N, CA, C and O atoms as a GROMACS GRO file, in nm:
protein
  580
    1MET      N    1   8.726  21.735   4.420
    1MET     CA    2   8.684  21.795   4.294
    1MET      C    3   8.553  21.872   4.325
    1MET      O    4   8.472  21.824   4.405
    2ASP      N    5   8.533  21.976   4.272
    2ASP     CA    6   8.408  22.056   4.271
    2ASP      C    7   8.294  21.970   4.212
    2ASP      O    8   8.303  21.916   4.102
    3GLU      N    9   8.194  21.962   4.287
    3GLU     CA   10   8.076  21.873   4.227
    3GLU      C   11   8.036  21.937   4.102
    3GLU      O   12   8.010  21.855   4.013
    4LEU      N   13   8.023  22.066   4.066
    4LEU     CA   14   7.973  22.111   3.952
    4LEU      C   15   8.078  22.078   3.824
    4LEU      O   16   8.046  22.094   3.706
    5HIS      N   17   8.205  22.029   3.869
    5HIS     CA   18   8.296  21.997   3.765
    5HIS      C   19   8.310  21.842   3.747
    5HIS      O   20   8.381  21.796   3.658
    6ASP      N   21   8.240  21.765   3.835
    6ASP     CA   22   8.252  21.622   3.836
    6ASP      C   23   8.214  21.562   3.719
    6ASP      O   24   8.094  21.567   3.695
    7PRO      N   25   8.298  21.498   3.625
    7PRO     CA   26   8.248  21.414   3.507
    7PRO      C   27   8.140  21.294   3.545
    7PRO      O   28   8.054  21.264   3.462
    8LEU      N   29   8.146  21.236   3.653
    8LEU     CA   30   8.074  21.141   3.704
    8LEU      C   31   7.928  21.209   3.728
    8LEU      O   32   7.821  21.164   3.685
    9ARG      N   33   7.940  21.295   3.784
    9ARG     CA   34   7.798  21.369   3.841
    9ARG      C   35   7.732  21.406   3.699
    9ARG      O   36   7.616  21.369   3.680
   10HIS      N   37   7.788  21.466   3.613
   10HIS     CA   38   7.737  21.510   3.471
   10HIS      C   39   7.686  21.383   3.396
   10HIS      O   40   7.579  21.385   3.335
   11LEU      N   41   7.761  21.279   3.402
   11LEU     CA   42   7.726  21.169   3.339
   11LEU      C   43   7.584  21.102   3.386
   11LEU      O   44   7.496  21.056   3.314
   12LEU      N   45   7.589  21.112   3.529
   12LEU     CA   46   7.442  21.041   3.588
   12LEU      C   47   7.350  21.152   3.572
   12LEU      O   48   7.233  21.115   3.562
   13PHE      N   49   7.369  21.279   3.566
   13PHE     CA   50   7.261  21.367   3.556
   13PHE      C   51   7.216  21.350   3.404
   13PHE      O   52   7.096  21.346   3.379
   14ARG      N   53   7.297  21.341   3.317
   14ARG     CA   54   7.248  21.324   3.170
   14ARG      C   55   7.169  21.193   3.158
   14ARG      O   56   7.060  21.199   3.100
   15LEU      N   57   7.206  21.086   3.202
   15LEU     CA   58   7.141  20.957   3.209
   15LEU      C   59   7.018  20.965   3.274
   15LEU      O   60   6.916  20.927   3.215
   16ALA      N   61   7.013  21.012   3.395
   16ALA     CA   62   6.880  21.031   3.467
   16ALA      C   63   6.778  21.119   3.386
   16ALA      O   64   6.663  21.083   3.360
   17SER      N   65   6.838  21.243   3.347
   17SER     CA   66   6.739  21.323   3.275
   17SER      C   67   6.679  21.252   3.140
   17SER      O   68   6.567  21.269   3.093
   18ARG      N   69   6.774  21.176   3.094
   18ARG     CA   70   6.729  21.080   2.944
   18ARG      C   71   6.616  20.994   2.998
   18ARG      O   72   6.505  20.999   2.946
   19PHE      N   73   6.642  20.920   3.097
   19PHE     CA   74   6.536  20.830   3.142
   19PHE      C   75   6.417  20.876   3.203
   19PHE      O   76   6.316  20.806   3.208
   20ARG      N   77   6.422  20.999   3.253
   20ARG     CA   78   6.287  21.070   3.294
   20ARG      C   79   6.212  21.110   3.198
   20ARG      O   80   6.090  21.100   3.203
   21SER      N   81   6.298  21.177   3.066
   21SER     CA   82   6.223  21.217   2.952
   21SER      C   83   6.154  21.099   2.899
   21SER      O   84   6.036  21.113   2.868
   22GLY      N   85   6.223  20.959   2.882
   22GLY     CA   86   6.155  20.851   2.847
   22GLY      C   87   6.024  20.833   2.932
   22GLY      O   88   5.917  20.817   2.873
   23ILE      N   89   6.029  20.836   3.053
   23ILE     CA   90   5.916  20.798   3.121
   23ILE      C   91   5.794  20.886   3.083
   23ILE      O   92   5.680  20.840   3.074
   24LEU      N   93   5.826  21.014   3.062
   24LEU     CA   94   5.736  21.122   3.031
   24LEU      C   95   5.657  21.104   2.894
   24LEU      O   96   5.543  21.147   2.876
   25ARG      N   97   5.733  21.037   2.800
   25ARG     CA   98   5.684  20.989   2.662
   25ARG      C   99   5.610  20.887   2.670
   25ARG      O  100   5.541  20.868   2.569
   26CYS      N  101   5.595  20.797   2.772
   26CYS     CA  102   5.527  20.676   2.763
   26CYS      C  103   5.376  20.683   2.768
   26CYS      O  104   5.328  20.776   2.833
   27ASN      N  105   5.287  20.591   2.704
   27ASN     CA  106   5.156  20.595   2.731
   27ASN      C  107   5.139  20.486   2.854
   27ASN      O  108   5.158  20.364   2.846
   28TRP      N  109   5.105  20.550   2.953
   28TRP     CA  110   5.097  20.462   3.096
   28TRP      C  111   4.958  20.381   3.105
   28TRP      O  112   4.937  20.283   3.177
   29ARG      N  113   4.868  20.444   3.018
   29ARG     CA  114   4.743  20.349   3.014
   29ARG      C  115   4.732  20.208   2.961
   29ARG      O  116   4.632  20.137   2.977
   30SER      N  117   4.856  20.166   2.887
   30SER     CA  118   4.884  20.063   2.829
   30SER      C  119   4.979  19.953   2.928
   30SER      O  120   5.018  19.840   2.895
   31LEU      N  121   4.998  20.014   3.039
   31LEU     CA  122   5.112  19.926   3.128
   31LEU      C  123   5.010  19.890   3.253
   31LEU      O  124   4.911  19.955   3.286
   32SER      N  125   5.052  19.786   3.304
   32SER     CA  126   5.011  19.728   3.426
   32SER      C  127   5.091  19.781   3.555
   32SER      O  128   5.116  19.706   3.649
   33LEU      N  129   5.129  19.910   3.553
   33LEU     CA  130   5.212  19.964   3.659
   33LEU      C  131   5.134  20.099   3.684
   33LEU      O  132   5.162  20.205   3.628
   34PRO      N  133   5.045  20.086   3.764
   34PRO     CA  134   4.967  20.222   3.810
   34PRO      C  135   5.071  20.313   3.875
   34PRO      O  136   5.053  20.434   3.859
   35THR      N  137   5.164  20.279   3.936
   35THR     CA  138   5.252  20.381   4.010
   35THR      C  139   5.303  20.479   3.929
   35THR      O  140   5.340  20.585   3.978
   36LEU      N  141   5.311  20.457   3.800
   36LEU     CA  142   5.382  20.568   3.717
   36LEU      C  143   5.280  20.644   3.653
   36LEU      O  144   5.327  20.740   3.590
   37ARG      N  145   5.155  20.632   3.650
   37ARG     CA  146   5.053  20.688   3.574
   37ARG      C  147   5.025  20.827   3.601
   37ARG      O  148   4.974  20.896   3.513
   38ASP      N  149   5.057  20.882   3.727
   38ASP     CA  150   5.067  21.032   3.770
   38ASP      C  151   5.202  21.085   3.782
   38ASP      O  152   5.223  21.181   3.857
   39PHE      N  153   5.312  21.022   3.702
   39PHE     CA  154   5.445  21.064   3.738
   39PHE      C  155   5.462  21.214   3.737
   39PHE      O  156   5.397  21.282   3.657
   40PRO      N  157   5.540  21.264   3.814
   40PRO     CA  158   5.621  21.201   3.923
   40PRO      C  159   5.548  21.172   4.062
   40PRO      O  160   5.608  21.120   4.157
   41ARG      N  161   5.420  21.209   4.065
   41ARG     CA  162   5.358  21.191   4.207
   41ARG      C  163   5.341  21.038   4.229
   41ARG      O  164   5.299  20.962   4.141
   42GLY      N  165   5.377  21.000   4.357
   42GLY     CA  166   5.344  20.848   4.390
   42GLY      C  167   5.442  20.760   4.323
   42GLY      O  168   5.440  20.642   4.358
   43ALA      N  169   5.528  20.798   4.230
   43ALA     CA  170   5.618  20.724   4.152
   43ALA      C  171   5.762  20.680   4.199
   43ALA      O  172   5.826  20.593   4.139
   44CYS      N  173   5.801  20.733   4.290
   44CYS     CA  174   5.946  20.750   4.338
   44CYS      C  175   6.005  20.610   4.354
   44CYS      O  176   6.118  20.586   4.313
   45GLY      N  177   5.930  20.516   4.414
   45GLY     CA  178   5.992  20.369   4.439
   45GLY      C  179   6.019  20.306   4.309
   45GLY      O  180   6.131  20.270   4.275
   46ASP      N  181   5.896  20.291   4.224
   46ASP     CA  182   5.931  20.212   4.101
   46ASP      C  183   6.018  20.289   3.997
   46ASP      O  184   6.094  20.234   3.917
   47ALA      N  185   5.998  20.428   4.008
   47ALA     CA  186   6.092  20.489   3.924
   47ALA      C  187   6.235  20.484   3.957
   47ALA      O  188   6.321  20.498   3.870
   48SER      N  189   6.258  20.468   4.064
   48SER     CA  190   6.413  20.467   4.111
   48SER      C  191   6.443  20.320   4.086
   48SER      O  192   6.556  20.298   4.042
   49LEU      N  193   6.371  20.226   4.105
   49LEU     CA  194   6.409  20.091   4.064
   49LEU      C  195   6.451  20.074   3.915
   49LEU      O  196   6.548  20.010   3.875
   50LEU      N  197   6.354  20.150   3.833
   50LEU     CA  198   6.366  20.143   3.692
   50LEU      C  199   6.475  20.213   3.652
   50LEU      O  200   6.544  20.158   3.566
   51LEU      N  201   6.515  20.340   3.698
   51LEU     CA  202   6.652  20.423   3.669
   51LEU      C  203   6.774  20.330   3.710
   51LEU      O  204   6.874  20.318   3.640
   52ALA      N  205   6.750  20.262   3.836
   52ALA     CA  206   6.874  20.205   3.875
   52ALA      C  207   6.914  20.074   3.774
   52ALA      O  208   7.032  20.040   3.762
   53LYS      N  209   6.816  20.010   3.709
   53LYS     CA  210   6.844  19.916   3.615
   53LYS      C  211   6.891  19.997   3.485
   53LYS      O  212   6.983  19.946   3.422
   54TYR      N  213   6.837  20.119   3.438
   54TYR     CA  214   6.899  20.182   3.330
   54TYR      C  215   7.056  20.219   3.348
   54TYR      O  216   7.140  20.196   3.261
   55LEU      N  217   7.085  20.283   3.476
   55LEU     CA  218   7.196  20.310   3.528
   55LEU      C  219   7.312  20.189   3.509
   55LEU      O  220   7.424  20.203   3.459
   56GLN      N  221   7.260  20.082   3.557
   56GLN     CA  222   7.348  19.953   3.559
   56GLN      C  223   7.354  19.912   3.403
   56GLN      O  224   7.465  19.872   3.367
   57VAL      N  225   7.265  19.916   3.316
   57VAL     CA  226   7.272  19.883   3.187
   57VAL      C  227   7.386  19.968   3.136
   57VAL      O  228   7.473  19.915   3.066
   58GLN      N  229   7.392  20.097   3.168
   58GLN     CA  230   7.477  20.194   3.106
   58GLN      C  231   7.620  20.181   3.173
   58GLN      O  232   7.714  20.254   3.142
   59ARG      N  233   7.627  20.090   3.257
   59ARG     CA  234   7.762  20.057   3.326
   59ARG      C  235   7.806  20.150   3.424
   59ARG      O  236   7.926  20.175   3.437
   60CYS      N  237   7.717  20.205   3.497
   60CYS     CA  238   7.747  20.303   3.608
   60CYS      C  239   7.751  20.238   3.722
   60CYS      O  240   7.790  20.300   3.821
   61GLY      N  241   7.708  20.095   3.733
   61GLY     CA  242   7.729  20.038   3.876
   61GLY      C  243   7.607  19.999   3.927
   61GLY      O  244   7.505  20.042   3.872
   62LEU      N  245   7.595  19.915   4.036
   62LEU     CA  246   7.466  19.890   4.106
   62LEU      C  247   7.436  20.005   4.221
   62LEU      O  248   7.509  20.021   4.319
   63ALA      N  249   7.337  20.068   4.197
   63ALA     CA  250   7.302  20.177   4.294
   63ALA      C  251   7.222  20.113   4.426
   63ALA      O  252   7.180  19.997   4.427
   64HIS      N  253   7.210  20.190   4.517
   64HIS     CA  254   7.137  20.150   4.651
   64HIS      C  255   7.003  20.234   4.651
   64HIS      O  256   7.002  20.354   4.624
   65TYR      N  257   6.897  20.164   4.681
   65TYR     CA  258   6.771  20.219   4.692
   65TYR      C  259   6.758  20.273   4.842
   65TYR      O  260   6.769  20.200   4.941
   66VAL      N  261   6.732  20.407   4.844
   66VAL     CA  262   6.712  20.469   4.966
   66VAL      C  263   6.556  20.499   4.998
   66VAL      O  264   6.478  20.529   4.908
   67LEU      N  265   6.520  20.490   5.116
   67LEU     CA  266   6.390  20.512   5.158
   67LEU      C  267   6.379  20.603   5.281
   67LEU      O  268   6.436  20.567   5.384
   68GLY      N  269   6.312  20.713   5.278
   68GLY     CA  270   6.303  20.806   5.384
   68GLY      C  271   6.162  20.848   5.395
   68GLY      O  272   6.071  20.801   5.326
   69GLY      N  273   6.149  20.947   5.494
   69GLY     CA  274   6.011  21.006   5.509
   69GLY      C  275   6.035  21.121   5.606
   69GLY      O  276   6.134  21.128   5.678
   70ARG      N  277   5.934  21.211   5.602
   70ARG     CA  278   5.905  21.337   5.650
   70ARG      C  279   5.781  21.363   5.660
   70ARG      O  280   5.705  21.334   5.568
   71ALA      N  281   5.736  21.424   5.781
   71ALA     CA  282   5.580  21.458   5.801
   71ALA      C  283   5.490  21.359   5.755
   71ALA      O  284   5.379  21.390   5.712
   72GLY      N  285   5.532  21.238   5.760
   72GLY     CA  286   5.440  21.119   5.717
   72GLY      C  287   5.452  21.100   5.567
   72GLY      O  288   5.370  21.024   5.515
   73LEU      N  289   5.530  21.152   5.501
   73LEU     CA  290   5.524  21.135   5.353
   73LEU      C  291   5.654  21.058   5.318
   73LEU      O  292   5.763  21.109   5.344
   74PRO      N  293   5.645  20.936   5.261
   74PRO     CA  294   5.772  20.864   5.228
   74PRO      C  295   5.826  20.921   5.086
   74PRO      O  296   5.762  20.992   5.008
   75HIS      N  297   5.946  20.880   5.071
   75HIS     CA  298   6.020  20.923   4.963
   75HIS      C  299   6.125  20.836   4.924
   75HIS      O  300   6.204  20.803   5.013
   76ALA      N  301   6.140  20.792   4.812
   76ALA     CA  302   6.273  20.693   4.753
   76ALA      C  303   6.340  20.753   4.646
   76ALA      O  304   6.288  20.821   4.558
   77TRP      N  305   6.486  20.718   4.662
   77TRP     CA  306   6.574  20.771   4.562
   77TRP      C  307   6.694  20.670   4.559
   77TRP      O  308   6.700  20.571   4.632
   78LEU      N  309   6.784  20.706   4.469
   78LEU     CA  310   6.905  20.618   4.466
   78LEU      C  311   7.025  20.687   4.516
   78LEU      O  312   7.035  20.810   4.510
   79GLN      N  313   7.116  20.610   4.566
   79GLN     CA  314   7.247  20.638   4.607
   79GLN      C  315   7.350  20.576   4.520
   79GLN      O  316   7.356  20.454   4.523
   80LEU      N  317   7.427  20.638   4.447
   80LEU     CA  318   7.543  20.578   4.366
   80LEU      C  319   7.662  20.650   4.359
   80LEU      O  320   7.667  20.769   4.327
   81HIS      N  321   7.758  20.581   4.389
   81HIS     CA  322   7.894  20.647   4.388
   81HIS      C  323   7.903  20.778   4.482
   81HIS      O  324   7.973  20.874   4.448
   82GLY      N  325   7.836  20.776   4.589
   82GLY     CA  326   7.834  20.903   4.656
   82GLY      C  327   7.751  21.023   4.625
   82GLY      O  328   7.767  21.129   4.685
   83PHE      N  329   7.653  21.003   4.521
   83PHE     CA  330   7.558  21.077   4.470
   83PHE      C  331   7.420  21.040   4.508
   83PHE      O  332   7.384  20.923   4.495
   84VAL      N  333   7.341  21.129   4.553
   84VAL     CA  334   7.195  21.117   4.533
   84VAL      C  335   7.144  21.130   4.400
   84VAL      O  336   7.177  21.228   4.333
   85VAL      N  337   7.068  21.046   4.357
   85VAL     CA  338   6.998  21.032   4.225
   85VAL      C  339   6.855  21.022   4.222
   85VAL      O  340   6.798  20.917   4.254
   86ASP      N  341   6.790  21.136   4.182
   86ASP     CA  342   6.645  21.127   4.212
   86ASP      C  343   6.561  21.197   4.096
   86ASP      O  344   6.582  21.317   4.076
   87ILE      N  345   6.479  21.138   4.030
   87ILE     CA  346   6.413  21.176   3.919
   87ILE      C  347   6.264  21.218   3.942
   87ILE      O  348   6.192  21.254   3.849
   88THR      N  349   6.218  21.211   4.084
   88THR     CA  350   6.076  21.238   4.112
   88THR      C  351   6.072  21.342   4.219
   88THR      O  352   5.961  21.366   4.266
   89ALA      N  353   6.162  21.400   4.258
   89ALA     CA  354   6.177  21.505   4.377
   89ALA      C  355   6.064  21.617   4.350
   89ALA      O  356   6.012  21.669   4.450
   90ASP      N  357   6.021  21.658   4.218
   90ASP     CA  358   5.937  21.742   4.191
   90ASP      C  359   5.790  21.716   4.218
   90ASP      O  360   5.698  21.794   4.193
   91GLN      N  361   5.779  21.585   4.279
   91GLN     CA  362   5.632  21.541   4.318
   91GLN      C  363   5.590  21.628   4.460
   91GLN      O  364   5.477  21.627   4.509
   92PHE      N  365   5.701  21.699   4.512
   92PHE     CA  366   5.698  21.767   4.640
   92PHE      C  367   5.675  21.913   4.605
   92PHE      O  368   5.728  21.960   4.505
   93ASP      N  369   5.592  21.993   4.690
   93ASP     CA  370   5.563  22.131   4.672
   93ASP      C  371   5.700  22.218   4.700
   93ASP      O  372   5.713  22.330   4.651
   94ASP      N  373   5.792  22.161   4.777
   94ASP     CA  374   5.907  22.244   4.807
   94ASP      C  375   6.029  22.218   4.736
   94ASP      O  376   6.137  22.264   4.772
   95GLN      N  377   6.009  22.133   4.619
   95GLN     CA  378   6.108  22.104   4.525
   95GLN      C  379   6.071  22.122   4.374
   95GLN      O  380   5.970  22.063   4.337
   96VAL      N  381   6.137  22.194   4.285
   96VAL     CA  382   6.113  22.216   4.170
   96VAL      C  383   6.211  22.141   4.082
   96VAL      O  384   6.180  22.147   3.963
   97ALA      N  385   6.313  22.078   4.107
   97ALA     CA  386   6.388  22.003   4.027
   97ALA      C  387   6.335  21.873   4.001
   97ALA      O  388   6.306  21.797   4.093
   98GLY      N  389   6.318  21.840   3.869
   98GLY     CA  390   6.266  21.718   3.811
   98GLY      C  391   6.394  21.619   3.825
   98GLY      O  392   6.370  21.501   3.850
   99VAL      N  393   6.506  21.654   3.812
   99VAL     CA  394   6.617  21.566   3.824
   99VAL      C  395   6.728  21.620   3.909
   99VAL      O  396   6.782  21.729   3.887
  100ILE      N  397   6.761  21.534   4.015
  100ILE     CA  398   6.863  21.595   4.108
  100ILE      C  399   6.979  21.480   4.125
  100ILE      O  400   6.948  21.364   4.154
  101VAL      N  401   7.091  21.513   4.107
  101VAL     CA  402   7.210  21.434   4.116
  101VAL      C  403   7.304  21.518   4.208
  101VAL      O  404   7.349  21.617   4.149
  102SER      N  405   7.343  21.507   4.329
  102SER     CA  406   7.411  21.561   4.413
  102SER      C  407   7.491  21.494   4.510
  102SER      O  408   7.449  21.387   4.557
  103ALA      N  409   7.597  21.540   4.546
  103ALA     CA  410   7.695  21.470   4.655
  103ALA      C  411   7.654  21.516   4.790
  103ALA      O  412   7.695  21.459   4.892
  104ASP      N  413   7.576  21.613   4.793
  104ASP     CA  414   7.516  21.687   4.925
  104ASP      C  415   7.386  21.760   4.915
  104ASP      O  416   7.382  21.882   4.898
  105SER      N  417   7.274  21.680   4.925
  105SER     CA  418   7.142  21.720   4.905
  105SER      C  419   7.093  21.740   5.045
  105SER      O  420   7.071  21.645   5.121
  106SER      N  421   7.074  21.882   5.081
  106SER     CA  422   7.026  21.891   5.220
  106SER      C  423   6.861  21.866   5.219
  106SER      O  424   6.792  21.836   5.317
  107TRP      N  425   6.820  21.885   5.088
  107TRP     CA  426   6.682  21.850   5.087
  107TRP      C  427   6.644  21.711   5.105
  107TRP      O  428   6.547  21.678   5.173
  108HIS      N  429   6.725  21.626   5.042
  108HIS     CA  430   6.724  21.466   5.058
  108HIS      C  431   6.736  21.438   5.221
  108HIS      O  432   6.659  21.358   5.274
  109CYS      N  433   6.830  21.504   5.294
  109CYS     CA  434   6.858  21.477   5.416
  109CYS      C  435   6.750  21.501   5.516
  109CYS      O  436   6.746  21.440   5.623
  110SER      N  437   6.653  21.600   5.477
  110SER     CA  438   6.516  21.619   5.552
  110SER      C  439   6.433  21.507   5.552
  110SER      O  440   6.331  21.509   5.622
  111PHE      N  441   6.465  21.399   5.477
  111PHE     CA  442   6.376  21.278   5.469
  111PHE      C  443   6.436  21.164   5.553
  111PHE      O  444   6.377  21.059   5.576
  112HIS      N  445   6.553  21.194   5.594
  112HIS     CA  446   6.621  21.103   5.705
  112HIS      C  447   6.611  20.964   5.641
  112HIS      O  448   6.558  20.867   5.695
  113GLY      N  449   6.664  20.966   5.528
  113GLY     CA  450   6.661  20.840   5.455
  113GLY      C  451   6.779  20.728   5.469
  113GLY      O  452   6.897  20.760   5.486
  114LYS      N  453   6.741  20.615   5.461
  114LYS     CA  454   6.842  20.499   5.497
  114LYS      C  455   6.866  20.398   5.369
  114LYS      O  456   6.772  20.372   5.294
  115ILE      N  457   6.959  20.360   5.356
  115ILE     CA  458   6.961  20.259   5.244
  115ILE      C  459   6.887  20.120   5.282
  115ILE      O  460   6.911  20.046   5.378
  116HIS      N  461   6.798  20.108   5.190
  116HIS     CA  462   6.717  19.991   5.212
  116HIS      C  463   6.762  19.874   5.146
  116HIS      O  464   6.746  19.768   5.206
  117SER      N  465   6.808  19.872   5.049
  117SER     CA  466   6.847  19.750   4.964
  117SER      C  467   6.930  19.788   4.858
  117SER      O  468   6.948  19.908   4.840
  118PRO      N  469   6.996  19.685   4.769
  118PRO     CA  470   7.035  19.719   4.636
  118PRO      C  471   6.914  19.743   4.558
  118PRO      O  472   6.806  19.690   4.580
  119ALA      N  473   6.941  19.830   4.462
  119ALA     CA  474   6.837  19.869   4.377
  119ALA      C  475   6.810  19.788   4.258
  119ALA      O  476   6.814  19.840   4.146
  120ASP      N  477   6.783  19.670   4.272
  120ASP     CA  478   6.772  19.570   4.158
  120ASP      C  479   6.648  19.507   4.166
  120ASP      O  480   6.624  19.428   4.257
  121PHE      N  481   6.557  19.539   4.070
  121PHE     CA  482   6.417  19.490   4.101
  121PHE      C  483   6.408  19.333   4.055
  121PHE      O  484   6.311  19.261   4.073
  122CYS      N  485   6.520  19.299   3.998
  122CYS     CA  486   6.526  19.134   3.965
  122CYS      C  487   6.539  19.059   4.092
  122CYS      O  488   6.534  18.936   4.094
  123LEU      N  489   6.553  19.123   4.188
  123LEU     CA  490   6.556  19.033   4.330
  123LEU      C  491   6.418  19.043   4.395
  123LEU      O  492   6.403  18.994   4.507
  124TYR      N  493   6.316  19.105   4.331
  124TYR     CA  494   6.192  19.077   4.388
  124TYR      C  495   6.107  18.967   4.344
  124TYR      O  496   6.150  18.885   4.263
  125ASP      N  497   5.968  18.960   4.400
  125ASP     CA  498   5.887  18.852   4.344
  125ASP      C  499   5.867  18.858   4.204
  125ASP      O  500   5.868  18.962   4.137
  126ARG      N  501   5.848  18.738   4.159
  126ARG     CA  502   5.799  18.716   3.998
  126ARG      C  503   5.708  18.828   3.940
  126ARG      O  504   5.740  18.892   3.840
  127GLU      N  505   5.596  18.849   4.007
  127GLU     CA  506   5.494  18.935   3.965
  127GLU      C  507   5.554  19.084   3.955
  127GLU      O  508   5.522  19.157   3.862
  128THR      N  509   5.631  19.119   4.043
  128THR     CA  510   5.700  19.249   4.049
  128THR      C  511   5.788  19.279   3.934
  128THR      O  512   5.787  19.379   3.863
  129VAL      N  513   5.875  19.158   3.928
  129VAL     CA  514   5.977  19.158   3.830
  129VAL      C  515   5.909  19.156   3.686
  129VAL      O  516   5.964  19.216   3.595
  130PHE      N  517   5.799  19.094   3.666
  130PHE     CA  518   5.748  19.081   3.526
  130PHE      C  519   5.700  19.253   3.496
  130PHE      O  520   5.736  19.318   3.398
  131LYS      N  521   5.618  19.299   3.601
  131LYS     CA  522   5.563  19.440   3.575
  131LYS      C  523   5.677  19.541   3.559
  131LYS      O  524   5.659  19.632   3.477
  132LEU      N  525   5.784  19.535   3.624
  132LEU     CA  526   5.900  19.627   3.610
  132LEU      C  527   5.962  19.599   3.487
  132LEU      O  528   5.999  19.694   3.417
  133THR      N  529   5.977  19.485   3.450
  133THR     CA  530   6.067  19.457   3.324
  133THR      C  531   5.982  19.496   3.220
  133THR      O  532   6.040  19.561   3.133
  134HIS      N  533   5.849  19.474   3.200
  134HIS     CA  534   5.762  19.517   3.102
  134HIS      C  535   5.786  19.704   3.091
  134HIS      O  536   5.821  19.768   2.991
  135ALA      N  537   5.757  19.750   3.210
  135ALA     CA  538   5.754  19.908   3.215
  135ALA      C  539   5.902  19.953   3.166
  135ALA      O  540   5.918  20.056   3.100
  136TYR      N  541   6.018  19.861   3.207
  136TYR     CA  542   6.142  19.918   3.176
  136TYR      C  543   6.155  19.904   3.008
  136TYR      O  544   6.217  19.989   2.945
  137ARG      N  545   6.099  19.806   2.951
  137ARG     CA  546   6.096  19.789   2.812
  137ARG      C  547   6.029  19.898   2.744
  137ARG      O  548   6.067  19.935   2.633
  138GLN      N  549   5.933  19.951   2.803
  138GLN     CA  550   5.832  20.043   2.751
  138GLN      C  551   5.909  20.190   2.747
  138GLN      O  552   5.909  20.269   2.652
  139ILE      N  553   5.969  20.203   2.862
  139ILE     CA  554   6.040  20.334   2.874
  139ILE      C  555   6.174  20.330   2.775
  139ILE      O  556   6.216  20.428   2.715
  140SER      N  557   6.225  20.214   2.769
  140SER     CA  558   6.349  20.216   2.682
  140SER      C  559   6.323  20.246   2.540
  140SER      O  560   6.411  20.296   2.470
  141SER      N  561   6.200  20.217   2.495
  141SER     CA  562   6.167  20.227   2.364
  141SER      C  563   6.141  20.386   2.332
  141SER      O  564   6.120  20.424   2.217
  142HIS      N  565   6.143  20.460   2.423
  142HIS     CA  566   6.120  20.612   2.423
  142HIS      C  567   6.227  20.683   2.451
  142HIS      O  568   6.218  20.805   2.461
  143LEU      N  569   6.343  20.619   2.467
  143LEU     CA  570   6.481  20.701   2.498
  143LEU      C  571   6.533  20.764   2.359
  143LEU      O  572   6.536  20.699   2.254
  144ASP      N  573   6.567  20.876   2.368
  144ASP     CA  574   6.640  20.932   2.271
  144ASP      C  575   6.790  20.857   2.245
  144ASP      O  576   6.852  20.811   2.341
  145SER      N  577   6.836  20.850   2.132
  145SER     CA  578   6.984  20.803   2.116
  145SER      C  579   7.066  20.899   2.164
  145SER      O  580   7.188  20.884   2.162
   0.00000   0.00000   0.00000
């Protein structure tokens, strides 16, 4: 099936866009998660983990956390059901899309990414789980129905 007509791709894009909008509505000065204060810059790791939680809650399945780099710059995104799902790509000068959901992203291939782990922040240490859970709740309160 053509990627542009794939209902799963459209669902993931809609959910990712909704979550990104929720992040942008938050007051980050009240959070103990400094990585999101200059969103999307420098936020790809935590934003990907938070998005993965949201997608899991929305019954899309467990995503994989992908970590890559190019020219000394790291970048993280999700892989889910064969799709790249990225809500922070526009932190880079050569990317204008705020949300990318694609089965074949040549831009992401330039980072030589490798699946790092299941994208589940509940598997991390207690302090990280606490901070990400707090951020997730804050973002969730800003999601449109």
